[in-house]
Steps between C-alpha positions, in 0.01 A plus 500: 500500500595232745430133428330333797444144374719331760308656790165404345626145449610484866152611607367195315754269667724478194861535614690365198494604137476134395172468690356809331627378163320167555174676595526730199550195274188341651312821412626482140805729510827323419793721607865413440726468802692812393190715462361371830826589670482854358138541615583361844820693575452835331270741326416392145549760228205355309222255571224383272151588616387141446782381728413764760139381492604141579743612773223704663263207478747262666594750772137614554585866451462788255776666293518795739605255773799395289595840358557758773521863388789706635413866429799626699733338246314669217537836674872437550549448125335831413760769417521789744342823376731798501450871436680466166246242386236774479730762344443581131744348256734720298400337170150594390267219402423484128161634404244256364482492123858613441737226399827663598763339713658671797852627419791321671616646829 
Protein backbone atom coordinates (compact mmCIF):
# COMPACT_ATOMS: atom_id res chain seq x y z
CA UNK A 1 0.00 0.00 0.00
CA UNK A 2 1.08 3.52 -0.73
CA UNK A 3 -0.12 6.43 1.40
CA UNK A 4 -1.44 9.26 -0.77
CA UNK A 5 -2.59 11.83 1.80
CA UNK A 6 -0.16 14.56 0.75
CA UNK A 7 -1.37 14.49 -2.86
CA UNK A 8 -5.02 14.58 -1.77
CA UNK A 9 -4.25 17.51 0.52
CA UNK A 10 -2.55 19.36 -2.35
CA UNK A 11 -5.64 18.82 -4.51
CA UNK A 12 -7.60 20.66 -1.80
CA UNK A 13 -5.06 23.51 -1.69
CA UNK A 14 -3.44 22.32 1.53
CA UNK A 15 0.33 22.58 1.13
CA UNK A 16 1.52 22.40 4.75
CA UNK A 17 0.93 19.81 7.43
CA UNK A 18 0.12 22.56 9.94
CA UNK A 19 -2.79 23.69 7.76
CA UNK A 20 -4.17 20.15 7.53
CA UNK A 21 -3.66 19.68 11.27
CA UNK A 22 -5.67 22.87 11.92
CA UNK A 23 -8.50 21.70 9.64
CA UNK A 24 -8.54 18.28 11.27
CA UNK A 25 -8.77 19.95 14.70
CA UNK A 26 -11.73 22.02 13.47
CA UNK A 27 -13.38 18.74 12.40
CA UNK A 28 -12.81 17.25 15.87
CA UNK A 29 -9.56 15.31 15.39
CA UNK A 30 -6.69 16.54 17.56
CA UNK A 31 -3.40 15.12 16.24
CA UNK A 32 -0.03 15.66 17.90
CA UNK A 33 2.68 17.37 15.89
CA UNK A 34 4.70 14.13 15.81
CA UNK A 35 1.83 12.01 14.53
CA UNK A 36 0.92 14.66 11.96
CA UNK A 37 4.51 14.70 10.75
CA UNK A 38 4.45 10.90 10.36
CA UNK A 39 1.16 11.02 8.43
CA UNK A 40 2.43 13.85 6.23
CA UNK A 41 5.90 12.53 5.38
CA UNK A 42 5.49 8.77 5.23
CA UNK A 43 3.19 5.80 5.19
CA UNK A 44 1.62 5.11 8.59
CA UNK A 45 1.90 1.55 9.89
CA UNK A 46 -1.48 1.92 11.59
CA UNK A 47 -4.33 4.38 11.50
CA UNK A 48 -7.56 4.33 13.44
CA UNK A 49 -10.68 4.04 11.32
CA UNK A 50 -12.26 6.96 13.18
CA UNK A 51 -9.22 9.11 12.30
CA UNK A 52 -9.34 7.95 8.68
CA UNK A 53 -13.01 8.93 8.54
CA UNK A 54 -12.24 12.49 9.68
CA UNK A 55 -9.26 12.79 7.30
CA UNK A 56 -11.46 11.69 4.40
CA UNK A 57 -14.14 14.16 5.42
CA UNK A 58 -11.67 17.07 5.56
CA UNK A 59 -10.01 16.12 2.26
CA UNK A 60 -13.34 15.31 0.54
CA UNK A 61 -12.21 11.85 -0.51
CA UNK A 62 -12.70 8.16 0.25
CA UNK A 63 -10.20 5.76 1.87
CA UNK A 64 -9.28 4.26 -1.50
CA UNK A 65 -8.04 7.71 -2.56
CA UNK A 66 -5.60 7.70 0.37
CA UNK A 67 -4.55 4.04 0.27
CA UNK A 68 -3.24 3.02 -3.14
CA UNK A 69 -2.84 -0.71 -3.76
CA UNK A 70 0.45 -1.87 -5.27
CA UNK A 71 -0.15 -5.46 -6.48
CA UNK A 72 3.26 -5.62 -8.16
CA UNK A 73 4.93 -5.33 -4.74
CA UNK A 74 2.79 -8.16 -3.42
CA UNK A 75 3.81 -10.33 -6.37
CA UNK A 76 7.48 -9.49 -5.76
CA UNK A 77 7.23 -10.75 -2.16
CA UNK A 78 5.82 -14.12 -3.23
CA UNK A 79 8.50 -16.85 -3.18
CA UNK A 80 9.45 -18.28 -6.56
CA UNK A 81 8.03 -21.74 -7.27
CA UNK A 82 10.61 -24.35 -8.14
CA UNK A 83 10.39 -27.94 -9.35
CA UNK A 84 11.53 -29.16 -5.92
CA UNK A 85 8.57 -27.43 -4.30
CA UNK A 86 6.25 -29.99 -5.89
CA UNK A 87 8.50 -33.01 -5.24
CA UNK A 88 7.37 -35.43 -2.52
CA UNK A 89 9.17 -35.18 0.79
CA UNK A 90 11.33 -38.04 2.04
CA UNK A 91 9.60 -38.13 5.44
CA UNK A 92 6.08 -39.52 5.25
CA UNK A 93 3.33 -37.51 6.89
CA UNK A 94 1.89 -39.09 10.03
CA UNK A 95 -1.45 -40.77 9.56
CA UNK A 96 -4.45 -39.27 11.32
CA UNK A 97 -5.30 -40.94 14.60
CA UNK A 98 -1.78 -42.17 15.33
CA UNK A 99 0.07 -40.18 17.93
CA UNK A 100 3.61 -41.13 17.02
CA UNK A 101 6.39 -38.67 16.44
CA UNK A 102 8.65 -38.80 13.42
CA UNK A 103 12.08 -40.25 14.27
CA UNK A 104 15.04 -37.84 14.18
CA UNK A 105 16.92 -37.60 10.91
